[in-house]
C-alpha positions as CSV (number, residue, x, y, z in Angstrom):
1,M,152.1,-54.5,57.7
2,A,149.9,-56.0,54.9
3,R,152.1,-59.1,54.8
4,T,151.7,-59.6,58.5
5,A,147.9,-59.1,58.4
6,H,147.7,-61.6,55.5
7,R,149.7,-64.2,57.5
8,L,147.6,-63.7,60.6
9,F,144.4,-64.1,58.6
10,A,145.7,-67.3,56.9
11,W,146.9,-68.6,60.3
12,W,143.5,-67.9,61.9
13,L,141.7,-69.8,59.1
14,A,143.9,-72.7,60.0
15,L,143.1,-72.1,63.7
16,A,139.3,-72.3,63.0
17,A,139.8,-75.4,60.8
18,A,141.6,-77.0,63.7
19,G,138.3,-77.4,65.5
20,C,137.8,-80.7,63.7
21,H,140.6,-82.2,66.0
22,T,138.7,-81.3,69.2
23,P,136.0,-83.5,70.7
24,P,132.7,-83.7,68.8
25,G,130.5,-80.7,69.5
26,E,133.4,-78.7,71.0
27,P,134.9,-76.7,68.1
28,L,138.0,-74.7,68.9
29,L,136.1,-71.5,68.1
30,G,132.6,-70.5,67.4
31,R,131.3,-70.8,63.8
32,R,131.1,-67.0,63.5
33,A,134.8,-66.6,64.3
34,A,136.0,-66.5,60.6
35,K,138.6,-63.9,61.6
36,P,140.7,-63.5,64.7
37,P,139.3,-60.9,67.1
38,L,140.6,-57.4,66.7
39,I,142.5,-55.8,69.6
40,P,141.2,-52.2,70.1
41,P,144.2,-49.9,69.6
42,C,145.1,-47.5,72.4
43,L,144.9,-43.9,71.3
44,A,145.8,-40.6,73.1
45,V,144.4,-37.3,71.8
46,T,146.3,-34.1,72.4
47,D,145.1,-30.5,72.2
48,F,144.3,-29.2,68.7
49,E,146.3,-26.3,67.3
50,N,144.1,-23.3,66.4
51,L,145.1,-22.2,62.9
52,S,141.8,-20.5,62.2
53,N,141.1,-16.8,62.5
54,F,138.8,-17.4,65.5
55,S,139.8,-15.7,68.7
56,G,136.6,-15.7,70.8
57,Q,136.0,-16.9,74.4
58,W,136.1,-20.5,73.4
59,N,139.2,-22.7,73.8
60,L,139.1,-24.4,70.4
61,G,142.2,-26.5,70.9
62,G,141.0,-28.2,74.1
63,G,137.3,-28.3,73.0
64,M,138.0,-30.0,69.7
65,A,140.3,-32.6,71.4
66,D,137.5,-33.4,73.9
67,L,134.9,-33.8,71.2
68,L,137.2,-36.0,69.1
69,S,138.1,-38.2,72.2
70,A,134.4,-38.6,73.0
71,A,133.5,-39.5,69.5
72,L,136.3,-42.1,69.2
73,L,135.3,-43.6,72.5
74,D,131.6,-43.8,71.4
75,S,132.7,-45.8,68.3
76,G,133.6,-48.7,70.6
77,Q,136.5,-49.6,68.2
78,V,139.4,-48.0,70.1
79,T,140.6,-47.5,73.6
80,V,141.0,-43.8,74.4
81,L,143.6,-42.8,77.0
82,E,143.6,-39.7,79.2
83,R,146.5,-37.4,78.2
84,R,145.2,-33.9,78.3
85,N,144.5,-34.1,82.1
86,L,147.0,-36.9,82.9
87,G,148.6,-34.7,85.5
88,D,145.4,-34.9,87.6
89,V,145.4,-38.7,87.3
90,V,149.1,-39.0,88.3
91,G,148.5,-36.5,91.1
92,E,145.7,-38.6,92.6
93,I,147.8,-41.8,92.4
94,T,150.7,-40.0,94.1
95,R,148.3,-38.7,96.9
96,Q,147.0,-42.2,97.5
97,G,150.5,-43.3,98.3
98,E,150.9,-40.8,101.1
99,R,150.5,-41.9,104.8
100,L,147.6,-39.6,105.3
101,F,145.4,-41.8,103.1
102,R,144.2,-45.3,104.2
103,G,145.8,-48.3,102.5
104,E,142.5,-49.9,101.6
105,G,141.3,-49.1,98.1
106,R,144.5,-47.7,96.8
107,V,145.0,-48.2,93.0
108,A,148.1,-50.2,92.0
109,R,151.0,-48.2,90.7
110,G,152.5,-49.1,87.3
111,R,149.1,-49.8,85.7
112,L,148.6,-46.8,83.5
113,K,148.3,-47.9,79.9
114,N,150.7,-46.9,77.1
115,A,149.4,-45.3,74.0
116,R,150.2,-47.0,70.7
117,Y,149.1,-44.1,68.6
118,L,149.1,-40.3,69.2
119,V,146.4,-38.2,67.6
120,R,147.1,-34.6,67.0
121,G,144.9,-32.1,65.2
122,A,144.5,-28.5,64.0
123,V,141.5,-26.3,63.5
124,T,142.0,-24.8,60.0
125,D,138.7,-23.0,59.6
126,F,136.1,-22.0,62.2
127,T,134.1,-19.2,60.6
128,E,130.6,-17.9,60.3
129,T,129.1,-15.4,57.9
130,R,125.7,-13.7,58.1
131,K,123.7,-11.0,56.5
132,T,122.4,-9.5,59.8
133,S,124.6,-7.5,62.1
134,G,126.1,-8.7,65.3
135,A,129.3,-10.5,66.1
136,L,130.4,-13.3,68.4
137,G,132.5,-12.0,71.2
138,T,130.7,-8.7,71.9
139,S,128.8,-8.1,75.2
140,F,125.6,-9.1,73.4
141,F,125.8,-11.2,70.3
142,R,123.5,-12.6,67.7
143,L,124.8,-15.9,66.4
144,F,123.7,-16.8,62.8
145,G,121.0,-14.5,61.9
146,R,118.9,-15.1,58.8
147,G,121.1,-16.2,55.8
148,G,124.1,-17.1,58.0
149,K,126.5,-19.9,57.2
150,A,129.1,-21.8,59.3
151,R,132.2,-23.6,58.1
152,V,134.4,-25.9,60.3
153,A,137.5,-27.6,58.9
154,I,140.0,-29.7,60.9
155,A,143.1,-31.7,60.0
156,V,144.2,-34.7,62.0
157,K,147.3,-36.9,61.9
158,V,147.9,-40.2,63.7
159,S,151.5,-41.1,64.6
160,D,152.9,-44.5,65.8
161,V,154.4,-43.8,69.2
162,E,157.0,-46.6,68.8
163,T,158.5,-45.5,65.5
164,G,157.4,-41.8,65.3
165,E,156.0,-42.6,61.8
166,I,152.8,-40.7,60.7
167,I,150.3,-43.5,60.0
168,T,147.7,-41.4,58.4
169,T,146.3,-37.9,58.0
170,V,142.7,-37.0,57.8
171,R,141.0,-33.8,56.7
172,A,137.4,-33.1,57.4
173,A,135.3,-30.0,56.6
174,R,131.6,-29.2,56.8
175,S,129.5,-26.1,56.0
176,V,126.0,-25.6,57.4
177,S,123.5,-22.9,56.6
178,S,121.3,-21.3,59.3
179,G,118.1,-21.5,57.3
180,G,116.9,-18.4,59.1
181,V,117.3,-19.8,62.6
182,G,119.8,-18.2,64.9
183,A,120.7,-18.0,68.6
184,E,121.1,-15.0,70.8
185,G,122.6,-14.5,74.2
186,R,125.0,-12.8,76.5
187,K,128.7,-13.3,76.0
188,G,129.8,-16.6,77.7
189,D,126.3,-18.0,77.9
190,L,126.9,-20.3,74.9
191,A,129.4,-23.0,76.0
192,F,131.5,-24.8,73.3
193,G,130.3,-28.4,73.0
194,G,127.1,-27.8,75.0
195,D,123.6,-28.6,73.9
196,A,122.8,-25.1,72.9
197,F,126.0,-24.9,70.8
198,F,125.1,-28.0,68.8
199,R,121.7,-26.4,67.9
200,T,123.5,-23.7,66.0
201,P,124.9,-24.1,62.5
202,L,128.4,-23.7,63.8
203,G,127.8,-26.5,66.3
204,R,126.3,-28.8,63.6
205,A,129.2,-28.1,61.3
206,T,131.6,-29.0,64.2
207,E,129.8,-32.2,65.0
208,S,129.8,-33.3,61.3
209,A,133.5,-32.5,60.9
210,I,134.3,-34.5,64.0
211,A,132.2,-37.5,62.8
212,E,134.0,-37.4,59.4
213,A,137.4,-37.3,61.1
214,V,136.5,-40.3,63.3
215,R,135.4,-42.3,60.2
216,G,138.7,-41.5,58.5
217,I,140.8,-42.4,61.5
218,L,139.1,-45.7,62.1
219,R,139.3,-46.6,58.4
220,K,143.0,-46.1,58.2
221,L,144.2,-47.3,61.5
222,P,146.3,-50.5,61.3
223,R,144.4,-53.6,62.4
224,E,146.0,-55.7,65.1
225,Y,144.6,-59.2,65.7
226,W,144.5,-61.2,68.9
227,Q,147.3,-63.8,69.2
228,P,147.1,-66.7,71.6
229,R,150.0,-66.6,74.1
230,V,151.0,-68.0,77.5
231,A,150.0,-65.4,80.1
232,E,151.4,-67.4,83.1
233,A,152.8,-70.9,83.6
234,G,153.8,-73.1,86.6
235,Q,154.6,-76.7,87.1
236,D,151.0,-77.8,87.0
237,F,149.1,-75.0,85.3
238,V,149.2,-72.7,82.2
239,V,147.0,-69.6,81.8
240,L,146.2,-68.4,78.3
241,N,145.5,-64.7,77.3
242,G,142.1,-65.3,75.9
243,G,138.9,-67.2,76.8
244,A,135.2,-66.9,75.9
245,N,135.9,-63.4,74.6
246,V,137.8,-64.9,71.7
247,R,135.5,-68.0,71.5
248,L,138.1,-70.4,72.8
249,R,136.8,-73.9,73.6
250,E,137.8,-76.6,76.0
251,G,139.8,-79.4,74.5
252,A,141.7,-77.2,72.1
253,L,145.3,-78.3,71.5
254,F,148.2,-75.9,71.0
255,H,151.9,-76.2,70.3
256,V,154.0,-73.9,72.4
257,R,156.7,-71.9,70.6
258,G,159.5,-70.1,72.4
259,E,160.3,-66.5,71.7
260,G,161.1,-65.8,68.0
261,R,163.3,-63.1,66.6
262,T,162.8,-60.3,64.2
263,I,164.9,-59.6,61.1
264,T,165.5,-56.0,60.1
265,D,166.6,-54.4,56.9
266,P,170.3,-53.5,57.3
267,V,169.7,-50.2,55.5
268,T,166.5,-48.9,56.9
269,G,166.2,-50.8,60.1
270,N,162.6,-51.7,59.3
271,I,161.3,-55.1,60.4
272,I,161.0,-57.2,57.3
273,E,160.3,-60.7,58.8
274,T,159.7,-62.5,62.1
275,V,161.3,-65.9,62.6
276,P,159.2,-68.1,64.9
277,G,160.8,-69.8,67.9
278,K,161.2,-73.5,68.3
279,V,158.3,-75.7,69.5
280,V,159.0,-76.3,73.1
281,G,155.8,-77.9,74.4
282,R,152.2,-79.0,73.8
283,L,149.1,-78.2,75.8
284,R,145.3,-78.8,76.0
285,V,142.7,-76.2,77.2
286,T,140.8,-77.5,80.2
287,D,138.8,-74.6,81.4
288,V,137.6,-71.4,79.6
289,L,136.9,-68.2,81.6
290,E,135.6,-64.9,80.3
291,T,139.0,-63.4,79.3
292,S,141.4,-66.2,80.1
293,A,141.7,-70.0,79.8
294,H,143.5,-72.7,81.8
295,A,145.4,-75.5,80.2
296,V,147.6,-78.5,81.1
297,L,150.9,-79.3,79.6
298,L,150.9,-82.6,77.7
299,E,154.6,-82.4,77.0
300,G,157.5,-80.0,77.1
301,E,157.4,-76.6,78.9
302,A,155.7,-73.2,78.7
303,R,156.8,-69.8,79.8
304,R,155.0,-66.4,80.0
305,G,155.0,-64.8,76.6
306,D,155.4,-68.0,74.5
307,R,153.3,-68.0,71.3
308,L,150.7,-70.7,70.7
309,E,149.6,-72.3,67.5
310,P,146.9,-75.0,66.8
311,A,148.2,-78.5,67.2
312,P,146.8,-81.6,65.4
């Protein structure tokens, strides 16, 4: 993985340097594009396992998964896919295909995204101690009286869906004291993950543990960089898989390489090297859109999926 990332970074520096071969004032990429753009990895979060001693009215497994999904989404660095309630999504797609529903506005089938990484977690501690009486789960409870303390601990592991390999494990734990401020209410009034919940020490400990877990996940996730490829090709047109979003510029020249092949270790089966395909064409970018670009073939051919590399 490190060797691949190093090669991509070195390749991208060459790509940025190739701007000197384009017309004056039209660099291949913007000056700030020292690195290739990162592709947000697609994650799916499953229900947490409750390994704590807590057995109140809250569904810790589903609630923690929802909080982690929301925090990962708010980071803006990953794509979070619906998996916990995927049955509802699939059911709606199926219903739209029935004759009772109009054809206009139907979503296209076969467009659900695939998760590259699966995030699974466990709640290992979800406790509170206090000097005053009262217990969560009775008909009337006092949550965190004076001198109370909350502790929340979670363990998260991220697996590569393709290989089944565990990419990383993250442990996060937080303890928060009440400072004499508590919350009272009838059983069921305090919803897990609600505004009132996060005003309690237990809620603040949960929020801090989730934030710590998100930082650990984002720090250890493998980075995948954008690679220019042919998205579509015909006799008189070629569409590239990036545009203004990757700071591509009109006039950029690319070699077109056919599909390469991977070399695997004969013992472990791990991919140890990728052999690039032969150069089969050469093209020039003529029009840059937001997420795609159009090009013309100067020589050779191009097919969907072919790799592109800067050409002098």
